[in-house]
Structure formats: structure tokens, C-alpha cells
C-alpha positions in Angstrom: 0.0 -0.2 0.0 2.9 2.4 1.0 4.1 1.9 -2.5 1.0 2.5 -4.2 0.6 6.0 -2.2 4.1 6.9 -3.3 3.5 6.3 -6.8 0.2 8.1 -6.6 1.8 11.2 -5.1 4.8 11.1 -7.6 2.4 11.0 -10.4 0.4 13.8 -9.1 3.4 15.9 -8.3 4.4 15.4 -12.0 1.1 16.2 -13.3 0.9 19.5 -11.2 4.6 20.7 -12.2 3.7 19.9 -15.9 0.2 21.9 -15.5 1.0 24.5 -13.0 4.8 24.9 -13.0 4.9 24.7 -9.0 7.9 22.4 -8.3 6.1 20.4 -5.9 7.4 17.0 -4.8 5.8 13.9 -2.9 7.8 14.9 0.3 5.8 18.0 0.4 2.6 16.3 0.7 4.1 14.1 3.3 5.3 17.1 5.2 1.9 18.8 4.9 0.3 15.9 6.3 2.2 16.1 9.7 1.9 20.0 9.5 5.5 20.5 9.0 6.5 24.1 7.9 10.0 24.4 8.2 10.8 24.3 4.4 9.3 25.5 1.3 6.1 23.4 1.7 3.9 26.2 2.7 4.9 28.4 0.2 4.5 25.8 -2.6 1.0 25.0 -1.4 0.1 28.6 -1.4 1.5 28.8 -5.0 -0.7 25.8 -5.9 -3.9 27.3 -4.5 -3.3 30.5 -6.2 -2.8 29.0 -9.7 -5.7 26.5 -9.3 -8.0 29.4 -8.3 -6.5 31.5 -11.2 -4.9 34.1 -9.0 -1.8 35.7 -10.1 1.5 34.7 -8.4 1.5 38.0 -6.8 -1.7 37.8 -5.2 -2.0 37.9 -1.7 -3.2 35.5 0.9 -6.5 37.2 1.4 -7.3 37.1 -2.3 -7.1 33.2 -2.1 -9.0 33.2 1.2 -11.7 35.3 -0.6 -12.0 32.9 -3.3 -12.6 30.1 -0.9 -15.1 32.0 0.9 -17.1 32.5 -2.3 -17.0 28.7 -2.6 -18.4 28.4 0.9 -15.3 26.7 2.3 -16.1 26.3 5.9 -12.8 25.6 7.7 -12.1 28.2 10.1 -8.7 27.2 10.6 -7.8 28.0 6.9 -9.0 31.5 7.2 -6.8 31.9 10.4 -3.6 31.0 8.4 -1.1 34.0 8.7 -0.6 36.2 5.7 3.2 35.8 5.7 2.8 32.1 4.7 5.0 30.8 7.4 2.9 27.9 8.7 -0.4 25.9 8.1 0.7 23.2 5.5 -1.8 20.8 7.0 -4.6 23.3 6.4 -3.4 24.1 2.9 -3.2 20.5 1.9 -7.0 20.0 3.0 -7.8 23.1 1.0 -6.1 21.5 -1.9 -8.2 18.4 -1.7 -11.3 20.7 -1.5 -10.5 22.2 -4.8 -9.6 18.8 -6.5 -12.7 17.3 -5.1 -14.8 20.4 -6.7 -13.2 19.9 -10.1 -10.6 22.8 -10.2 -7.7 20.6 -11.4 -9.9 19.1 -14.3 -11.3 22.5 -15.3 -7.6 24.0 -15.4 -6.5 21.0 -17.4 -9.3 21.2 -19.8 -8.7 25.0 -20.4 -5.0 24.7 -21.0 -4.8 21.5 -23.0 -7.5 22.8 -25.3 -5.9 26.1 -25.8 -4.4 27.2 -29.0 -0.8 25.7 -29.2 0.8 28.7 -31.0 0.5 32.2 -29.4 -2.3 34.5 -30.9 -1.4 37.9 -32.0 -1.5 40.6 -29.4 -1.7 44.2 -29.7 0.4 46.3 -27.2 -0.2 49.9 -26.4 2.6 52.2 -27.1 3.1 55.4 -25.2 3.1 58.6 -27.5 5.2 61.5 -27.1 3.7 64.8 -28.3 5.6 67.0 -30.4 5.2 70.4 -28.8 6.3 72.9 -31.4 5.8 76.5 -30.4 7.6 79.7 -30.0 7.5 80.7 -26.4 8.1 84.4 -27.4 4.6 84.6 -29.1 2.4 83.2 -26.4 1.6 84.1 -22.9 2.0 81.3 -20.2 -1.7 81.0 -19.9 -2.3 80.5 -23.8 0.6 78.1 -23.9 -1.0 75.9 -21.0 -4.5 75.9 -22.7 -2.9 74.9 -26.2 -1.1 72.2 -24.5 -4.1 70.8 -22.7 -6.1 71.1 -26.1 -3.4 69.1 -28.0 -3.0 66.4 -25.3 -6.9 66.0 -25.4 -6.9 65.7 -29.1 -4.1 63.2 -29.1 -5.6 61.2 -26.4 -8.8 60.8 -28.3 -6.9 59.7 -31.5 -4.7 57.3 -29.6 -8.0 55.9 -27.9 -9.8 55.5 -31.1 -6.9 53.9 -32.8 -6.3 51.3 -30.1 -10.0 50.3 -30.3 -9.9 49.8 -34.0 -6.4 47.8 -33.7 -7.9 45.7 -30.8 -11.1 44.9 -32.9 -9.0 44.0 -36.0 -6.7 41.9 -33.9 -9.6 40.2 -32.1 -11.2 39.3 -35.6 -7.7 38.0 -36.9 -7.2 35.8 -34.0 -10.8 34.3 -34.6 -10.0 33.6 -38.2 -6.5 32.2 -37.7 -7.8 29.8 -34.8 -10.8 28.6 -37.0 -10.6 25.1 -38.2 -9.9 24.7 -41.9 -10.9 20.9 -42.2 -9.6 19.3 -39.0 -6.8 21.9 -38.4 -6.6 25.5 -37.5 -4.6 27.8 -39.4 -2.0 28.0 -36.8 -1.6 24.3 -37.0 -1.3 24.5 -40.7 1.6 26.9 -40.3 3.4 24.3 -38.0 3.4 21.9 -41.0 4.6 24.6 -43.5 8.2 25.2 -44.3 9.0 27.6 -41.4 10.7 25.2 -38.9 10.0 27.8 -36.2 6.3 27.1 -36.1 7.1 23.4 -36.3 9.3 23.2 -33.1 7.0 25.4 -31.0 3.9 23.2 -32.0 5.8 19.7 -31.4 7.3 20.9 -28.2 3.8 22.0 -26.8 2.1 18.8 -28.3 4.6 16.8 -26.4 3.8 18.6 -23.1 0.1 18.1 -23.5 0.5 14.4 -24.1 2.5 14.1 -21.1 -0.1 16.1 -19.1 -2.9 14.0 -20.5 -0.9 10.7 -19.7 -0.4 12.0 -16.1 -3.9 13.0 -15.5 -5.1 9.6 -17.0 -3.0 7.9 -14.4 -4.3 10.1 -11.6 -7.8 9.0 -12.5 -6.9 5.3 -12.4 -5.3 5.9 -8.9 -7.6 8.5 -7.5 -9.2 6.2 -5.0 -5.7 5.8 -3.5 -5.3 9.5 -3.2 -8.6 10.0 -1.5 -8.0 6.9 0.7 -4.8 9.0 1.8 -6.4 12.1 2.1 -8.9 10.4 4.5 -5.8 9.5 6.7 -4.6 13.1 6.5 -8.0 14.3 7.7 -8.0 11.9 10.6 -4.7 13.6 11.8 -6.7 16.6 13.0 -3.9 19.1 13.4 -3.9 20.8 16.7 -2.8 24.3 15.4 -4.1 27.3 17.5 -6.7 29.5 16.1 -5.2 32.9 15.2 -8.0 35.5 16.1 -6.1 38.4 14.7 -6.1 36.9 11.3 -9.9 35.8 11.3 -10.9 39.1 12.4 -8.8 40.9 9.6 -10.2 38.7 7.1 -13.9 39.2 8.4 -13.4 43.0 8.4 -12.3 42.7 4.8 -15.2 40.5 3.7 -17.7 42.8 5.4 -16.3 46.0 3.9 -16.7 44.3 0.4 -20.3 43.5 1.3 -21.1 46.9 2.3 -19.5 48.4 -0.7 -21.6 46.1 -3.0 -24.8 47.2 -1.2 -24.1 50.7 -1.6 -23.3 50.1 -5.4 -26.7 48.4 -5.4 -28.3 51.2 -3.8 -26.6 53.9 -5.8 -27.8 52.1 -9.1 -31.5 52.0 -7.7 -31.6 55.7 -6.9 -30.2 56.9 -10.3 
């Protein structure tokens, strides 16, 4: 049984690393089971939760807690975890299990595996420098300021309209190039063309997606082992002390957001 658990955690770690790039190892699962926080385990699990809930890597702990609150996750000890990510690996492992049970891993996998292999065209806004050619001797300070304001306003309007037009064009172009032509998209046709850059990018991405799908298939086959192990984790019943400062801080944050939402609703109703 121990060998089966080890293989299950090894495969799950490989899947998470390929899919989320979190550098997790089986030892981190074992450390979290016993609430060990003396290595990078806590940081890795916070990173894991951030990515599965589609938060950016720079998101705060409160951002992740907010997502779990919206999912009606009821573990008070999870919301008591410190913001500095120094402890709480056991609670983070339970929270990870909650996300897996609610289909977050499958949803993330489906979204990324079916994503277009070659990167779509993107439009980046560029900053514009105003060409202020005027003769200072001919204008008063007040007139100069007014002239500059007018020039800026006109240029900003032109920039805004140009960017909107480019965005619409790029959006339509991306729809066209990802539209299937037969069984392949235009981007995939390019991958089989003469330009070897597209071919290399396409084949590398396909290899990675195949590995992800193979790992996920193994995980599905061994999922029962994982949940049996998680059941043993749950029975550990970590005796960590509740951090009331953290729970009060998070409660205040949620209340402020709720009040803000209600004010917005009232404002719209009174318009």
C-alpha cells in the first residue's frame, strides 16, 4: 500500500508541475500531512492554491481566502492562516483536496490542454510623445498651457480610437486564424509548413500536452488511492491554535466588500 501511495503522489506531483509549474514533490505532501512548515512546503501549497483558483502569483493570501469564501469553504482554521505564509501546511493540504474534489484541477487542465498551441497575435499599447513645437515668445504662459491641454486631449482621443480599432482588428484576426480549416486550425497548418519555427513550437507544446494527459489518466486510475490517503490526512486533526487576529482581519475585509456592493446596488437603484 505504501508503494501505491508513493507512486500516486509522484504522479500527481508530476502532473501539477507540468500543468502549473509549481515545483512540488511527494515529500511536500508528506510534510503537509504532519503540518511541517520548516521548508518551502507552505509557500508551494499557497502557490498551488493561487494557480488553481486562477489568481496571479503576486496575489495576496487574502485574495485566495476570498475565493474559498465565495466557494463556501467552512474551515475556520484555514481563514486563520497567517498572511506571511510561514505556517499551516496541513490546512493548505486540506484546502487543496477541496479544490480537487470540486473539479478545479480538471477545469484547469481542460482549459490549458485545449488552448491554441501557437500564441495568438497581440496588440500592445505604445506610449506616445507629444511634439510640442511652439514659439514661447509669441504666446503668454496661460495661452501656452491651454494650447498644451487641447493638444493632449486631441492626441488622447486619437490614440484611444486607434487602439480600439486595432483591438477589433486583432480580435477578428485571431478568430480567423484559430478557426478550423478542415480538421486543423490555420496556426496548425503553419506548423506543418516550411517555417521550422512553427513546427518546433507546435511539437514541443504537443509533447507537453501528451505528458499532461498521460499523467492525468494515471491520476484518474489511482484517484481512489489518493482519497484514501487524504482520509488518513483528515484523521490527523492538526492541533494548530486559532489565530483570531487573522480571522478578524479577514472578516473585516469581507464585511467591507459586502457593504461596498450594497452601496453600489443602492446607488444604481437611486439613479
